[in-house]
TIDO-722950 format. One record per residue: z, y, x of N, C-alpha, C, O in turn. Coordinates in steps of 0.1 Angstrom, whole numbers, plus 5000, padded with zeros to 4 digits. Example, Ala and Ser with C-alpha at 12.3 -4.5 7.8 and 13.67 -1.06 7.14 Angstrom:
// residues 2
507849435132507849555123507849675132508549675142 507149785128507149895137507950005129508050115134 
***
This chain:
// residues 193
145194005048144793875060143093975062142493915071 142594045058141494145064142094195073142094175085 142994265063143194375076143794365089143594435099 144794235086145194205099144294185111144494235122 142994095106141894085112140994195120140794195132 140694265110140294395114141694465129141294525139 142694445126143594515137143594445146143194525154 143694315153143194215159141994285169141994335181 140994255159139694315170139694435172139194455184 140094565164140394655168140894665186140394715196 142194595184143594575197142694545206142594615216 141494385206141394365212139894425221139694395233 138994515212138194635215138594725226138194755237 139694775217140594895227141194825242141394895252 141494715241142094655259140894615261140994635273 139594565260138194555268137994675273137694675285 138094805266137494915271138494955277137995025286 139694945278140695015290140494885301140794915312 140094765299140094725311138994715318138894665329 137794765309136094825322136594915328136194935339 137795015322137695145329138395115338138495205346 139294995341139895005352139494905368140094885379 138094845360137694835372136994865385136594755386 136494915396135894945400134294955393133894855387 133495045393132295095396131595145401131895245406 129995095403129295135416128595255412128895315402 127995285417126895425420126195405432126795395443 124595395432123795375441123195525439122895585429 123195555454122495685458121095715448120395615447 120695825442119495875442119495925451120296005455 118095885459117395915470117096035466117596105475 116596115457115296255452116796315449116496415442 118496315449119396405447120296415460121396465459 119696355472120496335484120296385492119196365498 121296495499120696535510121696585519122396675515 121896525529123396555538122396645548121396595553 122996765548122296885555123196955570124196895575 122697065576123897015585123497215589122597275585 124597245598124597375604124997395622126097395625 124297395629124797425641124297595650123697695645 124497585658124597735664123297725673122997625679 122697815674121797845683122197945698122998035698 121697925703122198045718123598125714123598245709 124998035716125698165710126298185705127498175707 125298225689125698305685124598385676124698455666 123098345686122298475677121898415667121798505658 121698315663121498285651121898105649122198035658 121898045631122597975629121497875630120497945630 121097725630120097625626120297585614121497565613 119497555603119997505595118997425589117897475587 119497245585118497185581118997065568119897085560 118296955570118796885565118096725566116996735571 118396605564118096475562117296445552117896465542 115796385550115396415534115496235529115296205517 115696145537115996065535117395945537117695905548 118095905526118995865526119495785516119395825505 120395635519120295555512121995515513122495535524 122695465503124095375496124795385487124295395476 126095385487126795385478127795465475128095555482 128395425465129895455460130295365451129495345442 131695305453132495235443133795315439134495365448 133995315430135095465426135595335413135095275404 137395365419138295275410139095385406139895435414 138895445391139595605387141295525388142295565395 141295425378142895375371143895375390145095405392 142795345402143895285410143795445424144295475435 143095505416142495655427142095635438142495705447 140995505441140795465455139495475448139195495437 138695435462136995385462136095395478136995425486 135195395482134895345492133395385495132695315488 132995435500131495535499130695465518131295465529 129695435515129195415528127595525522127195535511 127095585534125895625533124795565550125095525561 124095585544122795545555121595625557120495615553 122095735568120695845568119395775578119395685586 118395845572117395825582116995945594116596065592 117095865605117196035612115996115620115996225626 114795965615113896035612112996095600111796105597 114296125596113596235585114496395581114796455571 114596425599115096555601114496615597113496555594 114596735593113896845587114596955589115596975582 114097055600114897195598113797295596114097415600 112397275591111497375583110997385598109997445597 111097355608110597405618109797295626110497205631 108197285627107997175631108097125644108297015646 107797215654107997215669109797185672110197125682 110797225662112097195663112397015661113096935668 111696985650111696925645111096755653111496635653 110196795659109796705670110396695682110096585687 111196765692112296795696113996765692114996745699 113796765684115596715681115296545679116096455682 114096515673113896395671113496295683113196175681 113496355695113196305707114296275717115396295712 114396225729114896175738115696235744116296175753 115996375742116796465746118196515734119396545737 117896505723118396525712119096395701120196325701 118096395696119096265684118196135687118296055678 117296105698116996005702116595905688117195805688 115595925676115395875669115095695673115795615667 114195645683113595575683114895455689114895345685 115895515698116995405702118195395688118895295685 118295585679119195535675118695605660118795715657 118095475652117195515639117895585627117395665619 119395525627119895555618121395615619121895565628 122295695612123195735613124395715597124095765587 125495625599126295585589127695645586128695625594 127695705578129295755574130095655566129495645556 131195565565131295465559133095565554133795625563 133395555545134895655539135195605529134495565520 137195585530137795585514137795735503138195835507 137595725496137795825488139195845482139695775474 139895955488141595975488141896095484141096195483 143596095483143896235476142896285461142096385460 143196185452142696225437143396335426144596315423 142896425421143796495410142696505405141596505409 143196535391142896505381141896405379140796425376 142296305381140996155382139596185394138796095396 139596315401138496335413139296335426140396385428 138496265433138696255450138296395457137196445457 139596465463139396585472139196535485138896635492 139196385493138996355504138196265506138196175498 137296255519137096115522137896105533138296215537 138096005538138495965548137995845560137995725559 137795895566135995765571136095795584137095855589 134395735593134795765599132895765602132195715593 132295825614130595855615130295805627130595845638 129495685623128295685638127295745638126495735628 126995815645126295915650125695905664126495945673 124395855667123895885683124495745693124595745706 124895635683125495525688126795525688127295415689 128095645685129195695687129695725674129595815666 130795575676132095565659133395675661134195665670 133395775654134295845656134995885645134295905635 136295915642136995925627136396095617136796205615 136096065617135496225608136096215588135596135580 136796295587137296315572136196455566135896555572 135796405554134896525548135596535537136196435532 135696695532136296815524135496705508134496625510 135996715494135096675486135396845481136596895482 134296905477134497065475134097035458134497115449 133296925455132996965442132896765438132896695448 132796735429132796605417132796565406133796595399 132096515402131596505391130796435385129696405391 130896375370130396275364130096285352130896345345 128696255345128596265335127196165330126396115338 127096165317125696115310124596205316124696325311 123896195321122396265326121496295314120596205312 121496375308120996395293119196375295118596345285 118596395307117596355310117096205312116196145307 118296175323117696005324118695915316118295795314 119995945311120595905301121695815306122295725301 121895875320122595725326122995765330122395855336 124595765332125595765342125795835354124995775362 126195925361126195985370126996045372127696125365 127195975392128296105396127896145409127496075418 127996295409127496425422128796465427129896495421 128496475443129996565450129096615459127896595461 130296715464129596785480130596785485131496855479 130796705499131596705507131296775517130096785516 131696835527131396865542132496855554133096755551 132896895562133296845576132796885586131596865587 133496985597132597005614133096845620133596735616 132596885631132696835645131496865654130396905650 132096825669131796865680130396725680130596605680 129396795680128396765684128196655696127596545695 128996725710128896665722129296535721128796435726 130496535711131396375711131296265704131996175700 129596315703128996195700127396205709126396215702 127296205715126496265730125496315727124396265730 125496395723124596485715124796655724125396745718 124396655737125096765741123996865743124296985743 122996845743121896955742122297055742123097065733 121997185752121897325755123497375754123897485753 123897295755125797285761125797435771126397535770 124597355783124297465794123597595793123597675803 122997615782122597745775123097805766122597895761 124297765763125997835760125897855743126197945735 124897665743124997665726126597625725127097575735 127397655712128497605706127897485699126897475691 128997345704128697185702129297175681129097085672 129897305680130397255670129497275659128597355659 129597175647128697165641128897085625129496975624 128497165612128597135599128497065592128797125582 128296995590127596825581128196845569129396855567 127296865559127496865542126396745536125196715538 127396725528126396595518126096655503126896715495 125196635502124996695487124296505484123496425489 125396495474124996345471125196295455126196325450 124196235449124496205434124196035436123695955445 124796015423125095865427124295745408124995745397 123695695408123595625395124395485390124395385397 124995485379126395375382124995245377123995265369 125195135386125095015383125194945373125094825374 
***
């Protein structure tokens, strides 16, 4: 009798664990480890400007069993940092990003093309400068683990895409020969809720 009860308890515990794994899990962005960054041309190949946005919020919901998930990132455009104070001021102004009128950029997407339990692509849309267009991100790396410092389950990813910034109404520099092609990289870490 005891043996049967123990077997039933063990089976119930195993089923509960499997059910828990099959449900979607939410990871809230860790703002101290999440920095969307960019690379863009300066004067048609003379150099490449690089910078990042230092304030981003959002979440990822992952269902490993169903091989799907959703991502939403909200980028504070006023947190633009190129490492050049003069450029930061100009870029935030009406001629380029116009952060007073468009204070945030938003990326929403669906995790896709899972391989070995990890997404390799995010199919979604970027809203930038008041314009929304399809933009898919390539997931270059994706890892979940228990962070030994925080003791919390954490997932992190590095994703990237290229787009034409003029398509979003940010055409400054085109008349000077600037290449409008821009590389977006999103370094993100999320903590399980």
